[in-house]
DOMI-520122 format. One record per residue (C-alpha): residue number from 1; residue in one letter; z, x, y. Coordinates in steps of 0.25 Angstrom, whole numbers, plus 2048, in hexadecimal, padded with zeros to 3 digits. Each point is the difference from the previous one (the first is absolute). Layout:
<pts>
k:r:zz:xx:yy
NUM:A:Z:X:Y
...
</pts>
This chain:
<pts>
k:r:zz:xx:yy
1:M:160:59F:13C
2:E:7F9:7F4:806
3:Y:801:7F7:80D
4:D:7FF:7F3:802
5:I:801:803:810
6:F:7FE:80E:808
7:I:807:800:80D
8:C:7FA:805:80B
9:Y:808:802:80C
10:K:803:80A:80C
11:K:80B:80B:7FD
12:Y:808:7FF:80D
13:S:7FF:7F2:803
14:A:800:7F7:7F3
15:R:806:809:7F6
16:D:80D:7F7:7FD
17:L:7F6:7F4:801
18:A:7F8:806:7F4
19:E:80D:802:7F7
20:Q:806:7F2:805
21:L:7F3:7F8:7FB
22:K:800:80B:7F2
23:M:80D:7FB:7FD
24:A:7FE:7F3:802
25:L:7F3:7FF:7F9
26:G:808:808:7F4
27:D:809:7F6:7FF
28:Y:7F5:7F6:7FD
29:G:7F9:807:7F7
30:I:7F5:806:808
31:S:7FF:80F:800
32:A:7FE:806:80D
33:F:7FB:80E:803
34:V:806:808:80C
35:D:7FE:80E:803
36:F:80D:807:802
37:L:808:7F7:7F4
38:D:7F4:801:7F6
39:I:7FD:810:800
40:P:808:80A:7FC
41:K:808:808:80A
42:E:7FA:80D:7FC
43:F:7F1:7FD:801
44:E:803:7FF:810
45:S:7F4:805:808
46:T:7F9:805:7F3
47:A:7F2:7FC:7FA
48:K:809:7F7:7F6
49:W:805:7F8:80A
50:W:7F2:7FA:803
51:Q:7FB:7FF:7F3
52:Y:80E:7F6:7FC
53:R:7FC:7F9:80E
54:D:7F0:7FF:7FD
55:K:803:7FB:7F1
56:A:80A:7F5:806
57:I:7F4:7FB:808
58:S:7F7:7FF:7F5
59:D:807:7FA:7F7
60:C:808:7F7:809
61:N:7FB:7F0:802
62:T:802:7FD:80E
63:F:800:80C:80C
64:L:80C:7F9:809
65:M:800:806:80E
66:I:80D:7FF:80A
67:V:7F9:802:80C
68:T:80A:805:80B
69:K:7FF:808:80E
70:G:7F8:80C:7FD
71:F:7FA:7FD:7F1
72:E:7F1:802:806
73:R:805:80E:803
74:S:803:805:7F3
75:S:7F6:808:7F8
76:E:808:7FE:7F5
77:I:7FE:7F0:801
78:S:7F1:802:803
79:E:7FE:808:7F3
80:E:807:7F5:7F8
81:I:7F9:7F5:805
82:K:7F2:808:7FD
83:L:804:800:7F2
84:A:805:7F3:800
85:R:7F2:7FA:804
86:E:7F8:80B:7F7
87:Q:809:7FA:7F4
88:K:7FE:7F1:805
89:R:80F:7FD:800
90:N:804:7F3:804
91:F:805:802:80F
92:M:80D:7F8:807
93:C:803:803:80D
94:F:80E:7FD:807
95:R:801:804:810
96:W:80C:801:808
97:K:7FE:7F3:808
98:N:801:808:80E
99:L:7F3:808:7FD
100:E:7F2:7FA:804
101:P:7F8:7FD:7F5
102:K:7F4:80A:803
103:I:805:80D:7FA
104:L:7F4:80A:7FD
105:V:805:80A:7F5
106:D:7F5:80D:800
107:L:7FB:803:7F2
108:G:7F8:80A:804
109:D:7F1:7FA:7FE
110:Q:803:7F2:805
111:L:80D:7F9:807
112:F:807:7F7:7F9
113:N:805:7F3:809
114:L:80B:7FA:7FA
115:Q:7FB:7F3:808
116:D:7F8:7FF:7F5
117:Q:80B:7FD:7F6
118:Q:809:7F3:7FE
119:Q:80B:806:807
120:I:80F:7FA:7FD
121:P:808:802:80D
122:F:811:803:7FD
123:D:80B:804:808
124:T:80C:804:7F8
125:P:801:806:7F2
126:E:804:7F2:7FB
127:G:7F3:7FA:806
128:L:7F7:80B:7F7
129:V:806:7FC:7F5
130:R:7FF:7F1:802
131:A:7F2:802:805
132:F:7FC:808:7F4
133:F:805:7F5:7F5
134:D:7FA:7F5:80A
135:N:7F1:808:7FD
136:Y:800:807:7F4
137:P:7FC:7F7:7F4
138:K:803:80A:7F5
139:Y:80F:7FC:803
140:D:7FE:7F1:7FB
141:Q:7F4:800:7F8
142:K:802:80E:7F6
143:T:80E:805:802
144:E:807:7F6:7FC
145:K:7F6:7FB:7F4
146:E:803:80F:7FC
147:A:80E:801:800
148:A:801:7F1:7F8
149:S:7F7:806:7F6
150:R:808:80B:7FD
151:M:80D:7F7:7FE
152:P:803:7F5:7F5
153:S:7FE:7F3:805
154:S:80C:7FB:7FB
155:Q:808:80B:809
156:L:7F9:7FE:80D
157:P:809:7FA:80B
158:S:7F9:7F5:808
159:K:7FA:804:810
160:D:80C:7F7:803
161:A:80B:808:7F8
162:R:7FC:80E:804
163:P:80C:806:808
164:P:7FD:805:80D
165:L:7FB:80E:803
166:V:808:809:809
167:H:7FE:80F:802
168:F:80D:809:803
169:E:802:80F:804
170:M:807:80A:805
171:T:7FB:80A:80D
172:Q:804:808:809
173:A:7F5:7FF:808
174:V:802:7F9:80D
175:R:7F7:7F4:803
176:N:7F4:803:807
177:S:802:80F:804
178:G:7FF:80D:7F9
179:L:811:802:801
180:E:808:800:7F4
181:R:80C:7FA:7FF
182:S:80E:80A:7FB
183:L:80D:7FD:7F7
184:P:807:7F8:802
185:D:7F6:7F7:804
186:V:7F7:7FB:7F6
187:G:7F3:7F7:801
188:F:7FE:7F3:7F9
189:N:7F2:7F8:800
190:I:7FF:7F2:7F8
191:R:7F3:7F8:802
192:S:7FC:7F2:7FA
193:W:7F1:800:7FA
194:N:802:7F1:800
195:D:7F8:7F3:806
196:F:80D:7FB:801
197:P:80E:802:806
198:V:80A:807:7F8
199:R:810:804:801
200:A:804:80D:7F9
201:R:80F:807:7FE
202:V:7FF:80F:7FF
203:K:80C:807:7FC
204:A:800:811:801
205:R:80A:808:7F7
206:V:802:80F:803
207:F:802:808:7F4
208:L:804:80F:803
209:G:800:80C:7F6
210:G:802:7F3:7F7
211:R:80B:7FB:808
212:D:800:7F1:802
213:L:800:7FE:810
214:G:7FF:7F3:7FF
215:L:7F8:7F5:809
216:I:7FC:803:80F
217:K:809:7FA:809
218:G:7FB:7F6:80A
219:S:803:800:80F
220:Y:806:7F4:80A
221:R:7F6:7FB:80A
222:G:808:7F7:80B
223:G:808:7FD:7F7
224:E:7F9:7FD:7F3
225:Y:800:808:7F4
226:M:7F0:805:7FE
227:G:801:806:7F2
228:Y:7F0:801:7FE
229:Y:803:80B:7F5
230:D:80B:7FA:7F8
231:G:7F9:7F4:7FB
232:K:807:7F7:80B
233:T:7F6:7FD:80A
234:P:7F2:7FC:7FC
235:W:7F4:805:806
236:N:7F6:7F5:806
237:L:7F2:804:7FB
238:N:7F5:7F8:805
239:P:7F2:801:7F9
240:Y:7FC:80F:7FF
241:T:80C:805:80B
242:L:804:80F:7FF
243:F:80E:804:806
244:F:804:80E:801
245:G:80F:802:800
246:H:80A:80A:7FE
247:F:80D:803:7FC
248:S:80B:80B:800
249:I:805:806:7F2
250:P:80F:806:7FD
251:K:801:80D:80A
252:E:803:808:7F3
253:C:7F3:7FF:7FD
254:V:7FB:808:80B
255:E:806:80D:7FD
256:S:800:7FF:7F1
257:V:7F7:806:7F9
258:E:801:7F7:7F3
259:D:7F4:7F9:7FB
260:L:801:7F3:80A
261:T:7FA:7F2:7FC
262:V:7FF:7F2:805
263:E:7FF:7F5:7F7
264:V:7FA:7F3:806
265:S:800:7F2:7FA
266:V:7F8:7F5:805
267:V:801:7F0:7FE
268:V:7F5:7F8:805
269:E:801:7F0:804
270:D:7F4:7F9:7FF
271:K:7FC:7F4:809
272:D:806:7F7:7F5
273:G:80E:805:7FF
274:I:7FB:808:7F3
275:V:809:80D:7FF
276:Y:7F7:80D:7FA
277:E:809:80E:7FD
278:Y:7F8:80C:802
279:L:804:80B:7F6
280:P:808:80B:807
281:V:7F7:80D:804
282:G:806:80D:807
283:W:7FB:80A:80A
284:T:805:80E:7FD
285:Y:800:80A:80D
286:V:7F9:80C:801
287:R:809:808:80C
288:A:7F6:80A:801
289:H:7F5:7F8:806
290:N:809:7F5:804
291:F:7F8:7F7:7F7
292:W:804:7F4:7F6
293:F:7F7:7FE:7F4
294:A:802:7F3:7F7
295:E:805:801:7F2
296:P:7F9:7F7:7F5
297:R:80F:7F9:7FD
298:G:80F:7FE:805
299:H:809:80B:801
300:L:808:802:7F2
301:R:80E:7FF:803
302:V:80B:807:7F7
303:R:80B:7F9:807
304:K:803:7F2:803
305:S:7FB:7FD:80D
306:A:807:7FA:80C
307:S:7FC:7F5:807
</pts>
């Protein structure tokens, strides 16, 4: 597979940044290569792993560097830069704002000074995404045109009519740490990829062994009911905002060995008050690994759902 972007990053300081940027670009039809996501796991530490990586560099249009602490100390990064230079790839350099611009990467036969590159500073994952779209011409010049060419003109919505874009997922990972949650605590992330503010209402419904256990119950704070996961309290999502939330599922799900699924429905309201309803999607829990995987559909309900 050919990729538009090859993302070069320091494993221990930018893995999450690389993953989030890839997800954001994918939402806009721009394909990005990130090694741990795009190389089959069975090839790890084998010659095939390096073959996959080298081909991705050779076939990509743009070699994108996320420069964080320790970037210049990685021998893998050095090899990737050397190959990208040999293949005459287009370079983009995004630098964590607290780092000095002068960063020297040893390529063996010479030093590669990142200060000679046009560096684009960023300070948050959302800032990295914004900086990319501000500086990558393909999004406006090619991606939109290619998408338009694949759709009959009579079906093309105007830019103003396009629905706001949000991404949401279940996760057991705790923000900015190597820790993972344990049931009944379930993590939920939601982010906005828009240049304008939106409101989102989220409903999370629990299914255990095919039984509908209903919506997640809200809680009270200062005497006010907060129903973040039963659709009663809106999430205010400013441009490119990312929220890390979590909720508790019924206790009977913890000890049970039955299949556990959480179905999520999201309704988004844009700045003009227009409402867009996303299709419900589900996440199924893998008990042995404390992990959720996304289902491409909502739960198949065989019983009437309780409200």
